[in-house]
C-alpha positions as CSV (number, residue, x, y, z in Angstrom):
1,M,8.6,-10.9,-9.7
2,N,8.2,-11.2,-13.8
3,Q,8.3,-8.9,-16.3
4,I,8.6,-5.5,-14.7
5,D,9.2,-2.6,-16.9
6,L,9.1,0.6,-15.0
7,H,10.1,4.2,-16.3
8,I,10.4,6.8,-13.5
9,E,11.1,10.6,-14.6
10,P,13.8,12.2,-12.5
11,G,12.4,14.1,-9.6
12,S,9.1,12.4,-9.3
13,V,7.3,10.4,-6.4
14,V,6.4,6.9,-7.0
15,A,4.7,4.7,-4.3
16,L,4.6,1.0,-4.6
17,L,1.2,-0.4,-3.0
18,G,-0.3,-3.8,-2.4
19,P,-0.4,-6.6,-0.2
20,S,2.3,-8.6,1.8
21,G,4.3,-10.7,-0.5
22,C,3.6,-9.0,-3.7
23,G,7.0,-8.0,-4.4
24,K,7.3,-4.2,-3.3
25,S,10.0,-4.9,-1.1
26,T,11.9,-7.2,-3.1
27,L,11.7,-4.4,-6.0
28,L,13.5,-1.9,-3.6
29,R,16.1,-4.3,-2.9
30,L,16.8,-5.2,-6.2
31,L,17.1,-1.7,-7.2
32,A,19.1,-0.7,-4.0
33,G,21.7,-3.4,-5.1
34,L,20.7,-5.8,-1.9
35,T,19.2,-8.7,-4.5
36,Q,20.3,-9.2,-7.9
37,P,18.1,-10.1,-10.9
38,A,17.4,-13.4,-12.0
39,E,17.5,-12.3,-15.6
40,G,16.9,-8.9,-17.3
41,A,18.7,-5.2,-16.6
42,I,18.2,-2.5,-14.1
43,H,19.2,1.2,-15.1
44,F,19.3,4.2,-13.4
45,G,18.7,6.6,-16.5
46,D,21.3,5.3,-18.8
47,R,23.5,3.8,-16.3
48,L,23.3,0.4,-15.9
49,V,23.0,-0.5,-12.2
50,A,22.4,-4.8,-12.6
51,K,21.9,-7.3,-15.3
52,T,22.0,-11.2,-15.1
53,G,25.2,-12.6,-13.8
54,W,26.8,-8.4,-12.9
55,A,25.4,-5.8,-10.5
56,L,27.1,-2.8,-9.3
57,P,27.5,-2.8,-5.6
58,P,24.8,-0.8,-3.5
59,E,27.4,1.8,-2.5
60,A,28.3,2.6,-5.8
61,R,24.7,3.1,-7.0
62,D,24.1,6.9,-5.7
63,I,20.8,5.9,-3.6
64,G,20.0,6.2,-0.1
65,M,17.6,4.0,1.6
66,V,15.2,4.4,4.5
67,F,14.2,0.9,6.0
68,Q,11.2,0.0,8.1
69,D,13.2,-0.7,11.1
70,Y,15.5,2.5,10.5
71,A,18.7,0.1,10.5
72,L,20.2,2.6,13.1
73,W,23.6,1.3,14.7
74,P,23.4,1.7,18.5
75,H,26.8,2.0,19.2
76,M,27.2,4.8,17.0
77,T,25.7,8.7,17.7
78,V,23.1,10.1,15.6
79,A,25.9,12.0,14.1
80,Q,27.9,9.0,13.5
81,N,24.9,6.8,12.1
82,V,24.2,9.8,9.6
83,M,28.0,10.1,8.5
84,F,28.2,6.6,8.0
85,P,27.3,6.7,3.9
86,L,29.9,9.6,3.6
87,K,32.6,7.2,5.1
88,M,32.0,4.5,2.7
89,R,32.1,6.9,0.1
90,H,35.7,8.4,1.3
91,I,34.5,12.0,1.5
92,P,37.2,14.1,3.7
93,R,36.2,14.7,7.3
94,Q,35.5,18.3,7.2
95,E,33.1,18.1,4.4
96,C,31.4,14.6,6.5
97,D,31.2,17.4,9.3
98,R,29.4,19.9,7.0
99,R,26.9,17.4,5.2
100,V,26.1,16.1,8.5
101,A,25.3,19.4,10.2
102,K,23.1,20.1,7.2
103,A,21.4,16.8,6.8
104,L,20.4,16.9,10.8
105,A,19.3,20.7,10.4
106,R,16.8,19.6,7.6
107,V,15.1,17.0,9.7
108,G,15.3,19.0,12.9
109,L,17.9,16.8,15.1
110,S,21.0,19.2,15.1
111,E,20.7,19.3,18.9
112,F,20.7,15.4,19.0
113,A,23.9,14.9,17.2
114,D,25.6,13.3,20.2
115,R,22.9,11.0,21.6
116,K,22.8,7.3,20.6
117,P,19.8,5.9,18.9
118,A,18.3,4.1,22.1
119,G,17.9,7.6,24.0
120,L,15.4,8.4,20.8
121,S,11.9,8.3,20.1
122,G,10.8,6.6,17.0
123,G,10.1,9.8,15.0
124,Q,13.2,10.8,16.1
125,Q,15.0,7.3,15.1
126,Q,12.9,7.8,11.8
127,R,14.5,11.3,11.1
128,V,18.1,10.0,11.8
129,A,17.3,7.1,9.2
130,L,16.0,10.2,6.9
131,A,18.8,12.5,7.7
132,R,21.3,9.2,6.4
133,A,19.6,8.6,3.3
134,I,20.1,12.1,2.2
135,V,23.2,13.1,3.6
136,A,25.4,12.2,0.6
137,E,22.9,13.5,-1.9
138,P,21.7,10.7,-3.8
139,R,20.1,10.9,-7.1
140,V,17.6,8.1,-6.0
141,L,16.0,8.0,-2.5
142,L,14.1,4.4,-1.8
143,F,11.5,4.0,1.3
144,D,10.4,0.6,2.6
145,E,7.6,1.3,4.8
146,P,9.3,4.1,6.5
147,L,6.2,5.2,8.7
148,S,4.7,1.9,9.6
149,N,6.5,1.5,13.0
150,L,4.9,4.7,14.3
151,D,1.6,5.6,15.8
152,S,-1.0,7.2,13.5
153,E,-0.4,10.7,14.7
154,L,3.2,10.9,14.3
155,R,3.0,8.9,11.3
156,G,1.0,11.8,9.5
157,T,3.0,14.5,11.2
158,L,6.5,12.7,9.3
159,C,4.5,12.1,6.5
160,H,4.0,15.5,5.8
161,E,7.0,16.9,6.6
162,M,9.0,14.3,4.5
163,A,6.8,15.3,1.7
164,T,8.0,18.9,2.0
165,L,11.6,18.0,2.6
166,L,11.4,15.5,-0.4
167,R,10.2,18.4,-2.6
168,Q,13.0,20.7,-1.6
169,L,15.7,17.9,-2.7
170,G,14.1,16.9,-5.9
171,T,15.3,13.4,-5.8
172,T,13.8,10.8,-7.3
173,R,11.8,8.6,-4.7
174,R,10.3,5.1,-4.6
175,L,8.1,4.4,-1.4
176,C,6.8,1.3,-0.4
177,Y,3.8,1.0,1.9
178,P,1.3,-2.0,2.3
179,R,-1.4,0.5,2.5
180,P,-1.6,4.4,2.1
181,P,0.4,6.3,4.6
182,G,-1.9,7.7,7.5
183,G,-4.1,4.9,6.5
């Protein structure tokens, strides 16, 4: 990747479209702090989050991310998976429980809190990943092909549901797709 200069207004949605290997996921990994820039700097608003030789760790960037494979821990329950980012931020348990319940309600999975990921459908696993991404109320949400593992009917349904939820949250979103969702 060379000479990326991108300004995104708060609350906006940006979709990165392009063929495999063009750098979409790399850009998201740079924003998330999973990869460091070889040169240049990354800012979220006025806040410097990375520059050559230095990077704020991912957990300190106030972001949520949904990966293509959802990255759910199989040994944890749905509630434990969703709570993980809050535990990393040392949020008190009572507040964690409240936020997890709210996030699961937002994605329609309240009744699945005690299940393990293996007992969920692909669409339900995707919702768990989304709940985990929003539970800490991050300023920035990153989505790396979040619907590509789903069949086309479910992909269309969840795309509309995610759009509604993201509008309600008002968080800045960056989405990465190899092709337009539903296409």
